[in-house]
Backbone as XML, in Angstrom:
<?xml version="1.0"?>
<chain id="A" units="angstrom">
  <residue number="1" name="ASP">
    <atom name="N" x="88.420" y="32.981" z="-32.694"/>
    <atom name="CA" x="88.156" y="34.142" z="-31.885"/>
    <atom name="C" x="87.265" y="35.146" z="-32.613"/>
  </residue>
  <residue number="2" name="ILE">
    <atom name="N" x="87.582" y="35.388" z="-33.869"/>
    <atom name="CA" x="86.805" y="36.382" z="-34.618"/>
    <atom name="C" x="85.355" y="35.923" z="-34.770"/>
  </residue>
  <residue number="3" name="LEU">
    <atom name="N" x="85.161" y="34.611" z="-34.950"/>
    <atom name="CA" x="83.799" y="34.099" z="-35.085"/>
    <atom name="C" x="82.994" y="34.380" z="-33.820"/>
  </residue>
  <residue number="4" name="ASN">
    <atom name="N" x="83.598" y="34.208" z="-32.660"/>
    <atom name="CA" x="82.885" y="34.479" z="-31.406"/>
    <atom name="C" x="82.508" y="35.949" z="-31.285"/>
  </residue>
  <residue number="5" name="PHE">
    <atom name="N" x="83.438" y="36.850" z="-31.589"/>
    <atom name="CA" x="83.146" y="38.280" z="-31.509"/>
    <atom name="C" x="82.104" y="38.684" z="-32.545"/>
  </residue>
  <residue number="6" name="TYR">
    <atom name="N" x="82.251" y="38.176" z="-33.754"/>
    <atom name="CA" x="81.308" y="38.524" z="-34.812"/>
    <atom name="C" x="79.922" y="37.966" z="-34.500"/>
  </residue>
  <residue number="7" name="GLY">
    <atom name="N" x="79.888" y="36.737" z="-33.967"/>
    <atom name="CA" x="78.605" y="36.144" z="-33.592"/>
    <atom name="C" x="77.911" y="36.938" z="-32.499"/>
  </residue>
  <residue number="8" name="ALA">
    <atom name="N" x="78.671" y="37.410" z="-31.525"/>
    <atom name="CA" x="78.086" y="38.233" z="-30.464"/>
    <atom name="C" x="77.564" y="39.553" z="-31.030"/>
  </residue>
  <residue number="9" name="PHE">
    <atom name="N" x="78.292" y="40.118" z="-31.979"/>
    <atom name="CA" x="77.852" y="41.364" z="-32.604"/>
    <atom name="C" x="76.560" y="41.155" z="-33.388"/>
  </residue>
  <residue number="10" name="VAL">
    <atom name="N" x="76.486" y="40.073" z="-34.145"/>
    <atom name="CA" x="75.272" y="39.771" z="-34.918"/>
    <atom name="C" x="74.101" y="39.529" z="-33.977"/>
  </residue>
  <residue number="11" name="ALA">
    <atom name="N" x="74.342" y="38.824" z="-32.891"/>
    <atom name="CA" x="73.268" y="38.575" z="-31.925"/>
    <atom name="C" x="72.781" y="39.874" z="-31.299"/>
  </residue>
  <residue number="12" name="THR">
    <atom name="N" x="73.702" y="40.785" z="-31.018"/>
    <atom name="CA" x="73.313" y="42.077" z="-30.454"/>
    <atom name="C" x="72.475" y="42.871" z="-31.449"/>
  </residue>
  <residue number="13" name="VAL">
    <atom name="N" x="72.883" y="42.857" z="-32.699"/>
    <atom name="CA" x="72.109" y="43.558" z="-33.734"/>
    <atom name="C" x="70.737" y="42.912" z="-33.895"/>
  </residue>
  <residue number="14" name="ALA">
    <atom name="N" x="70.666" y="41.588" z="-33.804"/>
    <atom name="CA" x="69.385" y="40.890" z="-33.938"/>
    <atom name="C" x="68.450" y="41.248" z="-32.786"/>
  </residue>
  <residue number="15" name="VAL">
    <atom name="N" x="68.974" y="41.271" z="-31.577"/>
    <atom name="CA" x="68.142" y="41.626" z="-30.424"/>
    <atom name="C" x="67.689" y="43.081" z="-30.531"/>
  </residue>
  <residue number="16" name="GLY">
    <atom name="N" x="68.607" y="43.968" z="-30.914"/>
    <atom name="CA" x="68.240" y="45.373" z="-31.089"/>
    <atom name="C" x="67.212" y="45.563" z="-32.192"/>
  </residue>
  <residue number="17" name="GLY">
    <atom name="N" x="67.387" y="44.840" z="-33.295"/>
    <atom name="CA" x="66.418" y="44.928" z="-34.389"/>
    <atom name="C" x="65.060" y="44.384" z="-34.004"/>
  </residue>
  <residue number="18" name="ALA">
    <atom name="N" x="65.046" y="43.290" z="-33.244"/>
    <atom name="CA" x="63.767" y="42.738" z="-32.781"/>
    <atom name="C" x="63.082" y="43.693" z="-31.806"/>
  </residue>
  <residue number="19" name="ALA">
    <atom name="N" x="63.864" y="44.323" z="-30.927"/>
    <atom name="CA" x="63.281" y="45.287" z="-29.987"/>
    <atom name="C" x="62.698" y="46.479" z="-30.737"/>
  </residue>
  <residue number="20" name="LEU">
    <atom name="N" x="63.407" y="46.936" z="-31.769"/>
    <atom name="CA" x="62.898" y="48.048" z="-32.575"/>
    <atom name="C" x="61.623" y="47.650" z="-33.306"/>
  </residue>
  <residue number="21" name="TRP">
    <atom name="N" x="61.583" y="46.426" z="-33.778"/>
    <atom name="CA" x="60.403" y="45.931" z="-34.489"/>
    <atom name="C" x="59.187" y="45.915" z="-33.555"/>
  </residue>
  <residue number="22" name="PHE">
    <atom name="N" x="59.374" y="45.403" z="-32.333"/>
    <atom name="CA" x="58.253" y="45.334" z="-31.395"/>
    <atom name="C" x="57.854" y="46.720" z="-30.883"/>
  </residue>
  <residue number="23" name="LYS">
    <atom name="N" x="58.830" y="47.606" z="-30.774"/>
    <atom name="CA" x="58.534" y="48.942" z="-30.241"/>
    <atom name="C" x="57.809" y="49.808" z="-31.266"/>
  </residue>
  <residue number="24" name="LYS">
    <atom name="N" x="58.316" y="49.797" z="-32.521"/>
    <atom name="CA" x="57.750" y="50.686" z="-33.547"/>
    <atom name="C" x="56.878" y="49.964" z="-34.553"/>
  </residue>
  <residue number="25" name="GLY">
    <atom name="N" x="56.902" y="48.642" z="-34.565"/>
    <atom name="CA" x="56.074" y="47.898" z="-35.509"/>
    <atom name="C" x="56.643" y="47.866" z="-36.915"/>
  </residue>
  <residue number="26" name="ASN">
    <atom name="N" x="57.915" y="48.262" z="-37.056"/>
    <atom name="CA" x="58.556" y="48.300" z="-38.371"/>
    <atom name="C" x="59.759" y="47.346" z="-38.351"/>
  </residue>
  <residue number="27" name="PRO">
    <atom name="N" x="59.774" y="46.334" z="-39.218"/>
    <atom name="CA" x="60.875" y="45.361" z="-39.193"/>
    <atom name="C" x="62.148" y="45.841" z="-39.874"/>
  </residue>
  <residue number="28" name="SER">
    <atom name="N" x="62.276" y="47.126" z="-40.147"/>
    <atom name="CA" x="63.468" y="47.627" z="-40.847"/>
    <atom name="C" x="64.735" y="47.489" z="-40.008"/>
  </residue>
  <residue number="29" name="GLY">
    <atom name="N" x="64.596" y="47.319" z="-38.711"/>
    <atom name="CA" x="65.761" y="47.138" z="-37.858"/>
    <atom name="C" x="66.455" y="45.808" z="-38.072"/>
  </residue>
  <residue number="30" name="LEU">
    <atom name="N" x="65.754" y="44.878" z="-38.717"/>
    <atom name="CA" x="66.346" y="43.565" z="-38.988"/>
    <atom name="C" x="67.058" y="43.511" z="-40.336"/>
  </residue>
  <residue number="31" name="VAL">
    <atom name="N" x="66.968" y="44.558" z="-41.126"/>
    <atom name="CA" x="67.594" y="44.589" z="-42.451"/>
    <atom name="C" x="69.108" y="44.389" z="-42.394"/>
  </residue>
  <residue number="32" name="PRO">
    <atom name="N" x="69.825" y="44.965" z="-41.434"/>
    <atom name="CA" x="71.278" y="44.741" z="-41.391"/>
    <atom name="C" x="71.676" y="43.279" z="-41.190"/>
  </residue>
  <residue number="33" name="LEU">
    <atom name="N" x="70.748" y="42.457" z="-40.747"/>
    <atom name="CA" x="71.078" y="41.040" z="-40.541"/>
    <atom name="C" x="71.309" y="40.303" z="-41.858"/>
  </residue>
  <residue number="34" name="VAL">
    <atom name="N" x="70.777" y="40.819" z="-42.951"/>
    <atom name="CA" x="70.944" y="40.134" z="-44.241"/>
    <atom name="C" x="72.414" y="40.105" z="-44.670"/>
  </residue>
  <residue number="35" name="PRO">
    <atom name="N" x="73.107" y="41.249" z="-44.796"/>
    <atom name="CA" x="74.529" y="41.150" z="-45.167"/>
    <atom name="C" x="75.392" y="40.563" z="-44.050"/>
  </residue>
  <residue number="36" name="MET">
    <atom name="N" x="74.977" y="40.790" z="-42.799"/>
    <atom name="CA" x="75.758" y="40.240" z="-41.690"/>
    <atom name="C" x="75.697" y="38.721" z="-41.659"/>
  </residue>
  <residue number="37" name="SER">
    <atom name="N" x="74.617" y="38.151" z="-42.166"/>
    <atom name="CA" x="74.529" y="36.689" z="-42.194"/>
    <atom name="C" x="75.554" y="36.108" z="-43.161"/>
  </residue>
  <residue number="38" name="PHE">
    <atom name="N" x="75.843" y="36.813" z="-44.253"/>
    <atom name="CA" x="76.883" y="36.349" z="-45.176"/>
    <atom name="C" x="78.257" y="36.405" z="-44.515"/>
  </residue>
  <residue number="39" name="GLY">
    <atom name="N" x="78.498" y="37.475" z="-43.775"/>
    <atom name="CA" x="79.759" y="37.577" z="-43.039"/>
    <atom name="C" x="79.882" y="36.494" z="-41.985"/>
  </residue>
  <residue number="40" name="ALA">
    <atom name="N" x="78.803" y="36.202" z="-41.293"/>
    <atom name="CA" x="78.829" y="35.148" z="-40.272"/>
    <atom name="C" x="79.066" y="33.791" z="-40.919"/>
  </residue>
  <residue number="41" name="ALA">
    <atom name="N" x="78.451" y="33.546" z="-42.067"/>
    <atom name="CA" x="78.665" y="32.270" z="-42.759"/>
    <atom name="C" x="80.115" y="32.145" z="-43.221"/>
  </residue>
  <residue number="42" name="TYR">
    <atom name="N" x="80.698" y="33.227" z="-43.686"/>
    <atom name="CA" x="82.100" y="33.207" z="-44.105"/>
    <atom name="C" x="83.006" y="32.905" z="-42.917"/>
  </residue>
  <residue number="43" name="GLN">
    <atom name="N" x="82.770" y="33.576" z="-41.802"/>
    <atom name="CA" x="83.593" y="33.339" z="-40.617"/>
    <atom name="C" x="83.435" y="31.913" z="-40.104"/>
  </residue>
  <residue number="44" name="TYR">
    <atom name="N" x="82.217" y="31.379" z="-40.148"/>
    <atom name="CA" x="81.997" y="30.005" z="-39.718"/>
    <atom name="C" x="82.732" y="29.034" z="-40.635"/>
  </residue>
  <residue number="45" name="ASP">
    <atom name="N" x="82.643" y="29.274" z="-41.944"/>
    <atom name="CA" x="83.329" y="28.400" z="-42.899"/>
    <atom name="C" x="84.828" y="28.451" z="-42.689"/>
  </residue>
  <residue number="46" name="PHE">
    <atom name="N" x="85.349" y="29.617" z="-42.385"/>
    <atom name="CA" x="86.785" y="29.752" z="-42.155"/>
    <atom name="C" x="87.206" y="29.050" z="-40.875"/>
  </residue>
  <residue number="47" name="ALA">
    <atom name="N" x="86.385" y="29.123" z="-39.843"/>
    <atom name="CA" x="86.756" y="28.548" z="-38.546"/>
    <atom name="C" x="86.498" y="27.045" z="-38.478"/>
  </residue>
  <residue number="48" name="TYR">
    <atom name="N" x="85.338" y="26.604" z="-38.924"/>
    <atom name="CA" x="84.954" y="25.207" z="-38.723"/>
    <atom name="C" x="84.718" y="24.441" z="-40.013"/>
  </residue>
  <residue number="49" name="GLY">
    <atom name="N" x="84.615" y="25.142" z="-41.109"/>
    <atom name="CA" x="84.285" y="24.489" z="-42.368"/>
    <atom name="C" x="85.519" y="24.048" z="-43.114"/>
  </residue>
  <residue number="50" name="SER">
    <atom name="N" x="85.413" y="24.057" z="-44.396"/>
    <atom name="CA" x="86.492" y="23.532" z="-45.234"/>
    <atom name="C" x="87.332" y="24.631" z="-45.881"/>
  </residue>
  <residue number="51" name="LYS">
    <atom name="N" x="87.134" y="25.885" z="-45.491"/>
    <atom name="CA" x="87.901" y="26.956" z="-46.125"/>
    <atom name="C" x="89.392" y="26.809" z="-45.854"/>
  </residue>
  <residue number="52" name="MET">
    <atom name="N" x="89.763" y="26.476" z="-44.621"/>
    <atom name="CA" x="91.180" y="26.342" z="-44.299"/>
    <atom name="C" x="91.794" y="25.174" z="-45.075"/>
  </residue>
  <residue number="53" name="SER">
    <atom name="N" x="91.061" y="24.094" z="-45.229"/>
    <atom name="CA" x="91.606" y="22.973" z="-46.013"/>
    <atom name="C" x="91.712" y="23.348" z="-47.489"/>
  </residue>
  <residue number="54" name="ARG">
    <atom name="N" x="90.775" y="24.150" z="-47.990"/>
    <atom name="CA" x="90.875" y="24.599" z="-49.386"/>
    <atom name="C" x="92.080" y="25.511" z="-49.570"/>
  </residue>
  <residue number="55" name="ILE">
    <atom name="N" x="92.366" y="26.369" z="-48.584"/>
    <atom name="CA" x="93.537" y="27.245" z="-48.662"/>
    <atom name="C" x="94.812" y="26.411" z="-48.654"/>
  </residue>
  <residue number="56" name="ARG">
    <atom name="N" x="94.873" y="25.396" z="-47.787"/>
    <atom name="CA" x="96.062" y="24.545" z="-47.725"/>
    <atom name="C" x="96.251" y="23.758" z="-49.017"/>
  </residue>
  <residue number="57" name="GLU">
    <atom name="N" x="95.154" y="23.249" z="-49.589"/>
    <atom name="CA" x="95.253" y="22.516" z="-50.853"/>
    <atom name="C" x="95.755" y="23.420" z="-51.974"/>
  </residue>
  <residue number="58" name="GLU">
    <atom name="N" x="95.258" y="24.649" z="-52.022"/>
    <atom name="CA" x="95.697" y="25.584" z="-53.057"/>
    <atom name="C" x="97.166" y="25.941" z="-52.878"/>
  </residue>
  <residue number="59" name="ALA">
    <atom name="N" x="97.597" y="26.123" z="-51.627"/>
    <atom name="CA" x="99.014" y="26.412" z="-51.381"/>
    <atom name="C" x="99.885" y="25.240" z="-51.807"/>
  </residue>
  <residue number="60" name="ALA">
    <atom name="N" x="99.436" y="24.016" z="-51.544"/>
    <atom name="CA" x="100.198" y="22.840" z="-51.964"/>
    <atom name="C" x="100.276" y="22.756" z="-53.488"/>
  </residue>
  <residue number="61" name="LEU">
    <atom name="N" x="99.175" y="23.097" z="-54.169"/>
    <atom name="CA" x="99.202" y="23.098" z="-55.641"/>
    <atom name="C" x="100.184" y="24.137" z="-56.174"/>
  </residue>
  <residue number="62" name="ILE">
    <atom name="N" x="100.223" y="25.301" z="-55.553"/>
    <atom name="CA" x="101.156" y="26.347" z="-55.995"/>
    <atom name="C" x="102.591" y="25.888" z="-55.794"/>
  </residue>
  <residue number="63" name="LEU">
    <atom name="N" x="102.881" y="25.289" z="-54.636"/>
    <atom name="CA" x="104.237" y="24.810" z="-54.383"/>
    <atom name="C" x="104.614" y="23.693" z="-55.352"/>
  </residue>
  <residue number="64" name="ASP">
    <atom name="N" x="103.684" y="22.784" z="-55.628"/>
    <atom name="CA" x="103.965" y="21.714" z="-56.592"/>
    <atom name="C" x="104.196" y="22.265" z="-57.990"/>
  </residue>
  <residue number="65" name="GLU">
    <atom name="N" x="103.426" y="23.286" z="-58.357"/>
    <atom name="CA" x="103.597" y="23.900" z="-59.671"/>
    <atom name="C" x="104.970" y="24.550" z="-59.780"/>
  </residue>
  <residue number="66" name="ASN">
    <atom name="N" x="105.405" y="25.232" z="-58.718"/>
    <atom name="CA" x="106.733" y="25.848" z="-58.738"/>
    <atom name="C" x="107.819" y="24.792" z="-58.868"/>
  </residue>
  <residue number="67" name="ARG">
    <atom name="N" x="107.657" y="23.671" z="-58.188"/>
    <atom name="CA" x="108.653" y="22.609" z="-58.285"/>
    <atom name="C" x="108.654" y="21.979" z="-59.675"/>
  </residue>
  <residue number="68" name="SER">
    <atom name="N" x="107.487" y="21.890" z="-60.302"/>
    <atom name="CA" x="107.420" y="21.288" z="-61.635"/>
    <atom name="C" x="108.005" y="22.202" z="-62.706"/>
  </residue>
  <residue number="69" name="LEU">
    <atom name="N" x="108.171" y="23.477" z="-62.391"/>
    <atom name="CA" x="108.757" y="24.411" z="-63.349"/>
    <atom name="C" x="110.275" y="24.294" z="-63.411"/>
  </residue>
  <residue number="70" name="GLY">
    <atom name="N" x="110.841" y="23.440" z="-62.559"/>
    <atom name="CA" x="112.268" y="23.206" z="-62.630"/>
    <atom name="C" x="113.066" y="23.834" z="-61.525"/>
  </residue>
  <residue number="71" name="THR">
    <atom name="N" x="112.423" y="24.504" z="-60.619"/>
    <atom name="CA" x="113.165" y="25.097" z="-59.518"/>
    <atom name="C" x="113.045" y="24.203" z="-58.295"/>
  </residue>
  <residue number="72" name="ASN">
    <atom name="N" x="114.129" y="24.020" z="-57.590"/>
    <atom name="CA" x="114.107" y="23.180" z="-56.402"/>
    <atom name="C" x="113.552" y="23.916" z="-55.199"/>
  </residue>
  <residue number="73" name="SER">
    <atom name="N" x="113.634" y="25.219" z="-55.230"/>
    <atom name="CA" x="113.158" y="26.016" z="-54.113"/>
    <atom name="C" x="111.724" y="26.460" z="-54.381"/>
  </residue>
  <residue number="74" name="PRO">
    <atom name="N" x="110.820" y="26.221" z="-53.425"/>
    <atom name="CA" x="109.442" y="26.659" z="-53.640"/>
    <atom name="C" x="109.263" y="28.162" z="-53.488"/>
  </residue>
  <residue number="75" name="PHE">
    <atom name="N" x="110.263" y="28.833" z="-52.963"/>
    <atom name="CA" x="110.162" y="30.270" z="-52.749"/>
    <atom name="C" x="110.993" y="30.979" z="-53.814"/>
  </residue>
  <residue number="76" name="ILE">
    <atom name="N" x="110.303" y="31.663" z="-54.691"/>
    <atom name="CA" x="110.965" y="32.312" z="-55.812"/>
    <atom name="C" x="110.971" y="33.818" z="-55.572"/>
  </residue>
  <residue number="77" name="LEU">
    <atom name="N" x="112.109" y="34.416" z="-55.789"/>
    <atom name="CA" x="112.228" y="35.860" z="-55.614"/>
    <atom name="C" x="111.496" y="36.597" z="-56.720"/>
  </residue>
  <residue number="78" name="PRO">
    <atom name="N" x="110.988" y="37.777" z="-56.413"/>
    <atom name="CA" x="110.401" y="38.608" z="-57.462"/>
    <atom name="C" x="111.468" y="39.016" z="-58.474"/>
  </residue>
  <residue number="79" name="GLU">
    <atom name="N" x="111.047" y="39.319" z="-59.677"/>
    <atom name="CA" x="111.998" y="39.653" z="-60.733"/>
    <atom name="C" x="112.769" y="40.939" z="-60.437"/>
  </residue>
  <residue number="80" name="ASN">
    <atom name="N" x="112.125" y="41.929" z="-59.858"/>
    <atom name="CA" x="112.781" y="43.214" z="-59.596"/>
    <atom name="C" x="113.268" y="43.310" z="-58.158"/>
  </residue>
  <residue number="81" name="ASN">
    <atom name="N" x="113.788" y="42.226" z="-57.629"/>
    <atom name="CA" x="114.272" y="42.206" z="-56.259"/>
    <atom name="C" x="115.580" y="42.979" z="-56.171"/>
  </residue>
  <residue number="82" name="LEU">
    <atom name="N" x="115.671" y="43.904" z="-55.230"/>
    <atom name="CA" x="116.869" y="44.727" z="-55.080"/>
    <atom name="C" x="117.821" y="44.179" z="-54.018"/>
  </residue>
  <residue number="83" name="VAL">
    <atom name="N" x="117.422" y="43.155" z="-53.276"/>
    <atom name="CA" x="118.255" y="42.634" z="-52.201"/>
    <atom name="C" x="119.337" y="41.723" z="-52.747"/>
  </residue>
  <residue number="84" name="MET">
    <atom name="N" x="118.956" y="40.756" z="-53.556"/>
    <atom name="CA" x="119.934" y="39.838" z="-54.154"/>
    <atom name="C" x="119.367" y="39.274" z="-55.445"/>
  </residue>
  <residue number="85" name="ASN">
    <atom name="N" x="120.262" y="38.824" z="-56.293"/>
    <atom name="CA" x="119.803" y="38.245" z="-57.548"/>
    <atom name="C" x="119.474" y="36.762" z="-57.349"/>
  </residue>
  <residue number="86" name="THR">
    <atom name="N" x="118.921" y="36.144" z="-58.361"/>
    <atom name="CA" x="118.464" y="34.768" z="-58.243"/>
    <atom name="C" x="119.614" y="33.802" z="-58.010"/>
  </residue>
  <residue number="87" name="GLU">
    <atom name="N" x="120.757" y="34.017" z="-58.646"/>
    <atom name="CA" x="121.892" y="33.115" z="-58.466"/>
    <atom name="C" x="122.376" y="33.114" z="-57.025"/>
  </residue>
  <residue number="88" name="THR">
    <atom name="N" x="122.473" y="34.302" z="-56.428"/>
    <atom name="CA" x="122.897" y="34.389" z="-55.030"/>
    <atom name="C" x="121.880" y="33.728" z="-54.116"/>
  </residue>
  <residue number="89" name="TYR">
    <atom name="N" x="120.618" y="33.936" z="-54.393"/>
    <atom name="CA" x="119.555" y="33.326" z="-53.595"/>
    <atom name="C" x="119.641" y="31.803" z="-53.659"/>
  </residue>
  <residue number="90" name="LEU">
    <atom name="N" x="119.786" y="31.270" z="-54.857"/>
    <atom name="CA" x="119.870" y="29.812" z="-55.011"/>
    <atom name="C" x="121.134" y="29.261" z="-54.355"/>
  </residue>
  <residue number="91" name="ARG">
    <atom name="N" x="122.221" y="30.033" z="-54.378"/>
    <atom name="CA" x="123.442" y="29.583" z="-53.731"/>
    <atom name="C" x="123.252" y="29.478" z="-52.218"/>
  </residue>
  <residue number="92" name="PHE">
    <atom name="N" x="122.534" y="30.444" z="-51.635"/>
    <atom name="CA" x="122.311" y="30.419" z="-50.197"/>
    <atom name="C" x="121.252" y="29.397" z="-49.769"/>
  </residue>
  <residue number="93" name="THR">
    <atom name="N" x="120.279" y="29.132" z="-50.623"/>
    <atom name="CA" x="119.181" y="28.258" z="-50.215"/>
    <atom name="C" x="119.338" y="26.820" z="-50.663"/>
  </residue>
  <residue number="94" name="SER">
    <atom name="N" x="120.209" y="26.551" z="-51.625"/>
    <atom name="CA" x="120.373" y="25.164" z="-52.081"/>
    <atom name="C" x="121.134" y="24.366" z="-51.022"/>
  </residue>
  <residue number="95" name="PRO">
    <atom name="N" x="120.786" y="23.091" z="-50.862"/>
    <atom name="CA" x="121.498" y="22.288" z="-49.874"/>
    <atom name="C" x="122.957" y="22.130" z="-50.283"/>
  </residue>
  <residue number="96" name="SER">
    <atom name="N" x="123.833" y="22.381" z="-49.336"/>
    <atom name="CA" x="125.272" y="22.294" z="-49.646"/>
    <atom name="C" x="125.748" y="20.863" z="-49.460"/>
  </residue>
  <residue number="97" name="GLU">
    <atom name="N" x="126.673" y="20.467" z="-50.304"/>
    <atom name="CA" x="127.248" y="19.126" z="-50.216"/>
    <atom name="C" x="128.359" y="19.129" z="-49.186"/>
  </residue>
  <residue number="98" name="LYS">
    <atom name="N" x="128.260" y="18.202" z="-48.257"/>
    <atom name="CA" x="129.297" y="18.111" z="-47.217"/>
    <atom name="C" x="130.447" y="17.278" z="-47.717"/>
  </residue>
  <residue number="99" name="LYS">
    <atom name="N" x="131.641" y="17.785" z="-47.510"/>
    <atom name="CA" x="132.840" y="17.079" z="-47.997"/>
    <atom name="C" x="133.474" y="16.288" z="-46.901"/>
  </residue>
</chain>
């Protein structure tokens, strides 16, 4: 969705810049397209490119690293957590043995 809105915005700026160029003979109206093209490329990469797969791969590496550190739970509480301590958290999140 964001790519469509951003693309429409860039196209509007391009048309406005081209109209300004033809009206005044100065291509300075097209200058904003330079940084906007980087934003459009980023949005395209996020929507259709490999950015989402790179994010998923990095998240999987982080989860694997946490598991390799000896914890069974991939979600680790912050050290200064005021809600519950680590032992209570592990007691609630560890799979319970059915008797």
